[in-house]
C-alpha positions in Angstrom: 98.5 86.7 92.9 99.2 84.6 89.8 97.2 87.0 87.5 98.5 90.5 86.6 95.5 92.9 86.8 97.2 96.1 85.4 96.1 98.4 88.2 96.8 102.0 87.6 99.4 103.7 89.7 96.7 105.2 91.8 95.0 102.0 92.3 98.2 100.1 93.2 99.2 102.9 95.7 95.7 102.8 97.3 95.9 99.0 97.6 99.3 99.1 99.3 98.3 102.0 101.5 95.2 100.1 102.8 97.2 96.9 103.2 99.7 98.7 105.4 97.0 100.4 107.4 95.1 97.2 108.0 98.2 95.4 109.3 99.4 98.3 111.5 96.2 99.8 112.8 93.5 97.1 112.5 95.1 93.7 113.0 96.1 94.5 116.7 92.4 95.2 117.5 90.9 92.2 115.8 91.1 89.3 118.4 89.6 91.3 121.3 86.9 92.9 119.2 85.9 89.5 117.9 85.8 87.9 121.4 83.9 90.8 122.9 81.6 91.5 119.9 82.7 95.2 120.4 82.2 97.8 117.7 85.7 98.7 116.2 85.4 102.5 116.7 89.2 102.9 116.7 89.4 101.1 113.3 86.7 103.4 112.0 88.7 106.4 113.1 91.8 105.1 111.3 89.8 104.7 108.1 88.4 108.1 108.4 91.8 109.7 109.0 93.0 108.0 105.9 90.1 109.6 104.0 88.9 106.1 102.8 85.2 106.6 103.5 85.1 109.1 100.7 86.8 106.8 98.1 83.6 106.6 95.9 82.1 110.0 96.7 82.7 112.7 94.1 85.3 115.4 94.9 82.7 118.2 95.0 81.3 116.5 98.1 84.6 116.0 99.8 85.5 112.5 98.5 88.2 111.1 96.4 86.0 110.7 93.3 87.1 107.2 92.5 85.1 104.3 91.1 83.8 101.0 92.4 87.2 99.4 91.6 89.0 101.5 94.0 86.3 101.1 96.7 86.5 97.3 96.2 90.2 97.2 96.5 89.9 98.9 99.9 87.2 96.3 101.0 89.3 93.4 99.8 92.4 94.5 101.6 90.5 95.1 104.8 88.8 91.8 104.6 92.1 90.1 104.1 92.8 91.1 107.7 89.4 91.3 109.3 85.9 90.7 107.7 84.1 92.6 110.4 86.0 95.9 109.8 85.5 95.3 106.0 81.7 94.9 106.7 81.6 98.1 108.7 83.4 100.1 106.0 81.4 98.6 103.0 78.1 98.9 104.8 78.6 102.6 105.2 78.8 103.0 101.4 75.8 100.7 101.1 73.8 103.2 103.3 75.4 106.1 101.3 74.6 104.8 97.9 70.8 105.7 97.7 71.8 109.3 98.5 74.8 109.3 96.1 72.9 107.6 93.2 69.4 109.1 93.7 69.5 112.0 96.1 68.5 115.6 95.3 71.4 118.0 95.0 70.3 119.5 98.3 70.5 116.0 100.0 73.8 115.3 98.4 75.3 118.6 99.7 73.9 118.1 103.2 74.8 114.5 103.8 77.7 113.4 101.5 80.5 115.6 102.9 80.3 114.3 106.5 80.0 110.8 105.2 83.0 111.3 102.9 85.1 112.5 105.8 84.1 109.6 108.1 82.6 112.1 110.5 79.4 110.2 110.1 78.7 106.6 108.9 75.6 105.3 107.2 73.3 102.2 107.5 71.0 100.6 105.0 67.7 99.5 106.4 65.4 97.3 104.2 65.2 93.8 105.9 62.3 93.2 108.3 61.1 90.4 110.6 58.8 89.0 107.8 60.8 90.3 104.8 64.3 89.2 103.9 65.1 88.5 100.3 61.7 89.7 99.1 62.1 93.5 99.2 58.8 94.1 97.6 56.9 92.7 100.6 58.0 95.3 103.1 55.5 96.2 105.9 57.0 99.3 107.4 54.6 102.2 106.6 55.3 105.8 105.9 52.2 108.0 105.9 52.2 111.6 104.8 51.4 114.0 107.7 51.6 117.6 106.5 55.2 118.4 105.5 56.4 115.2 107.2 56.1 111.4 107.0 55.1 109.3 110.0 56.9 106.0 109.9 56.0 102.9 111.9 57.5 99.5 111.6 60.7 97.4 112.4 63.9 96.6 110.5 65.9 93.5 111.2 69.6 92.6 111.1 70.8 96.2 110.3 74.5 96.5 110.2 75.8 99.3 112.4 72.3 100.2 113.7 72.8 102.3 116.8 76.3 103.3 115.7 75.6 105.1 112.4 74.4 108.6 112.3 72.5 108.3 108.9 70.1 105.6 107.8 68.8 105.0 104.3 65.5 103.4 105.3 62.8 101.9 103.0 59.1 102.1 103.8 55.8 101.7 102.0 54.1 105.0 101.0 51.4 103.4 98.9 50.5 99.8 99.7 48.0 99.5 96.8 50.9 99.8 94.2 53.0 96.9 95.6 56.7 97.3 94.8 55.9 100.7 93.1 54.6 102.0 96.4 58.0 101.6 98.1 60.0 104.8 99.0 63.4 105.5 100.6 64.1 108.1 103.4 67.1 109.6 105.0 66.9 109.1 108.7 69.1 110.9 111.2 70.0 109.2 114.4 68.7 111.9 116.7 65.1 111.8 115.3 62.4 111.1 117.9 60.6 107.8 117.4 63.8 105.9 116.4 65.1 103.2 118.8 67.1 100.0 118.6 67.1 96.5 119.9 70.1 95.0 121.7 73.2 94.1 119.8 72.6 90.7 118.2 75.2 87.9 118.8 76.5 86.5 115.6 78.5 83.5 114.4 81.0 85.7 112.5 81.8 89.3 111.8 81.1 89.7 115.5 82.7 93.2 115.8 80.3 94.6 113.2 77.4 95.8 115.3 74.0 94.4 114.2 70.7 95.5 115.7 67.0 95.8 114.9 65.6 99.2 114.3 62.2 100.2 115.7 60.2 103.1 114.2 57.4 104.2 116.4 55.7 107.3 115.1 59.1 108.4 113.6 58.5 111.8 112.1 60.7 112.5 109.0 60.8 115.7 107.0 59.4 115.4 103.5 62.7 116.8 102.2 64.3 113.6 103.4 62.4 111.5 100.8 65.4 110.3 98.7 65.1 111.8 95.2 62.2 114.0 96.3 59.5 111.7 94.8 57.7 108.7 96.4 57.3 105.3 94.8 60.9 105.0 93.6 62.3 103.0 96.5 62.2 99.5 94.9 64.2 100.6 91.9 66.6 102.6 94.1 67.2 99.5 96.2 67.8 97.2 93.2 70.2 99.7 91.6 72.0 100.1 94.9 72.5 96.3 95.2 73.9 96.3 91.6 76.7 98.6 92.9 77.1 97.0 96.3 77.0 93.3 95.5 80.4 93.4 93.7 81.7 94.9 97.0 80.5 91.8 98.9 82.3 89.7 96.3 85.4 91.7 96.9 85.0 91.1 100.7 84.6 87.4 100.1 87.8 87.4 97.9 89.7 89.3 100.7 88.5 86.8 103.4 89.5 83.9 101.2 92.9 85.4 100.5 93.5 86.1 104.1 92.8 82.5 105.1 95.2 81.3 102.4 97.8 83.6 103.7 97.4 82.0 107.1 97.4 78.5 105.6 100.6 79.2 103.6 102.4 80.5 106.7 101.3 77.6 108.9 102.2 75.0 106.2 105.8 76.4 106.2 106.2 76.4 110.0 104.4 73.1 110.9 106.6 70.1 110.6 105.7 66.4 110.5 108.0 63.5 109.8 110.9 65.9 110.1 109.9 68.3 107.3 107.5 71.2 106.7 104.0 70.0 105.7 104.1 72.1 102.6 106.5 69.6 101.1 103.8 67.0 101.0 102.2 66.7 97.6 98.7 66.3 98.9 98.9 69.7 100.7 100.7 71.3 97.8 97.7 70.4 95.6 95.3 71.7 98.2 97.2 75.1 98.3 97.3 75.2 94.6 93.5 74.6 94.3 92.9 77.3 96.8 95.0 79.9 94.9 93.2 78.9 91.5 89.8 79.3 93.0 90.6 82.6 94.6 92.0 84.0 91.4 88.9 82.8 89.5 86.7 84.6 92.0 88.8 87.7 91.8 88.8 87.8 88.0 85.0 87.5 87.9 84.6 90.2 90.6 87.0 92.7 88.9 85.3 92.0 85.5 81.8 92.9 87.0 83.2 95.9 88.9 84.5 97.2 85.5 81.0 96.8 84.1 79.5 98.9 86.8 82.2 101.6 86.5 81.5 101.8 82.8 77.8 102.3 83.4 76.7 99.0 81.9 73.7 97.0 83.2 75.2 94.5 85.6 72.4 93.1 87.9 72.9 89.5 86.9 76.6 89.8 86.6 76.8 91.3 90.1 74.7 88.5 91.5 77.0 86.0 89.8 80.2 87.6 91.2 78.7 87.7 94.7 77.5 84.1 94.5 80.8 82.7 93.1 83.1 84.7 95.3 81.2 84.0 98.6 80.9 80.2 97.8 84.6 80.2 97.1 85.3 82.0 100.4 83.4 79.4 102.3 85.3 76.6 100.6 88.7 78.2 101.0 88.3 79.1 104.6 87.1 75.6 105.4 90.2 74.1 103.6 92.4 76.5 105.5 91.0 75.2 108.8 91.5 71.7 107.5 95.1 72.4 106.6 95.8 73.7 110.1 94.6 70.3 111.5 93.4 70.3 115.1 94.9 73.8 115.6 92.6 75.1 113.0 89.7 74.3 115.2 91.1 76.2 118.2 89.9 79.8 119.0 93.5 80.9 119.6 94.3 80.3 115.9 92.7 83.1 113.8 92.0 80.9 110.8 88.7 79.7 112.4 87.5 83.4 112.6 88.0 83.6 108.8 85.7 80.6 108.3 83.0 82.1 110.6 83.3 85.5 108.8 83.0 83.9 105.3 79.6 82.4 106.0 77.7 85.7 106.0 78.9 86.6 102.5 76.6 83.8 101.3 73.7 85.3 103.1 73.5 89.1 103.2 72.6 91.5 100.3 70.6 88.6 98.8 71.1 85.0 99.8 72.9 82.9 97.1 69.8 80.9 96.5 67.8 84.0 95.7 70.5 85.4 93.5 70.7 82.2 91.5 67.0 82.7 90.8 67.9 86.2 89.4 70.6 84.7 87.2 68.3 82.0 86.0 65.7 84.5 85.0 68.3 86.4 83.0 69.3 83.2 81.3 65.7 82.3 80.4 65.0 85.7 79.0 68.2 85.4 76.9 67.0 82.2 75.5 63.7 84.0 74.5 65.7 86.9 73.0 67.7 84.8 70.6 64.7 82.6 69.6 65.7 79.3 71.1 
């Protein structure tokens, strides 16, 4: 890093701890898991043993009681080694956040302790076959049936579906009210009526399991309605993204940093015309630009994380951090492949995996095009507010 971020002693210790764990426990698993598209259960167990799944969960529920900054440092360091494991880790918090932010006390006491300990992991299910970025157009229906809700519908591209024990699932409880008719439910893996499609084969983050979820007369207890009241799902989803999108930005920063690490090492070892290629000015400028761009993305990401931790409104800022960091990651990883020359295009050089993993950060939790719309609306509203 060329910028000093003034981490607390606790944050610096956590960062170093995760870095060491990722190198020792996760890095040896990465190549095979990527090739096979196999879920990294051993990596999940290592993260659980280190207590990392509870980093953002309050101490009264068995967590570490830290903020989004600490969580994002964990994500960044994991992504610096493997984007798929970082996704698996971060997506569990994504599935946990609706319960953490909006759950009743009874829901928190029941579900947060096992999630904090890594005994269970969570998924977040909102996307559907006909609904991606437009969360207000969800078709999955939840109909009240006595003291339960009957849910029918499908969810698409759900991270860790089939592997997670808990799912925060969004369904329409009142179709007349549009977005205000959306509600969120806690789904347990063993519930009857819940099934999954086959694991989807992806370009990148291949070791992070992705499946479709099928709800066919899925009966869910009324007490599993997140927050205890129907019709609050849309707001809950949007506030969840406000907390989770900076985590995607941190993942993108980590992927970019990991690819620069590889490029620096290769540029030192690779010789042409009798000397290391990092002595050529053209490549030195390339490496310098990569470092500058990563630090710019990191600075914006950390700034937004600070806003969230202080309780400030950060929807547009979180979108901006996610857009900038993910676009940066895509450029940096592409440049890292270019710097490796022909070897960068070969599967036995891991830099190509970083490029494949980077792409999804521009797509999930809101495509960058949709998020640019959100930012533009905030800008336009700001013009109206100051009378221009």
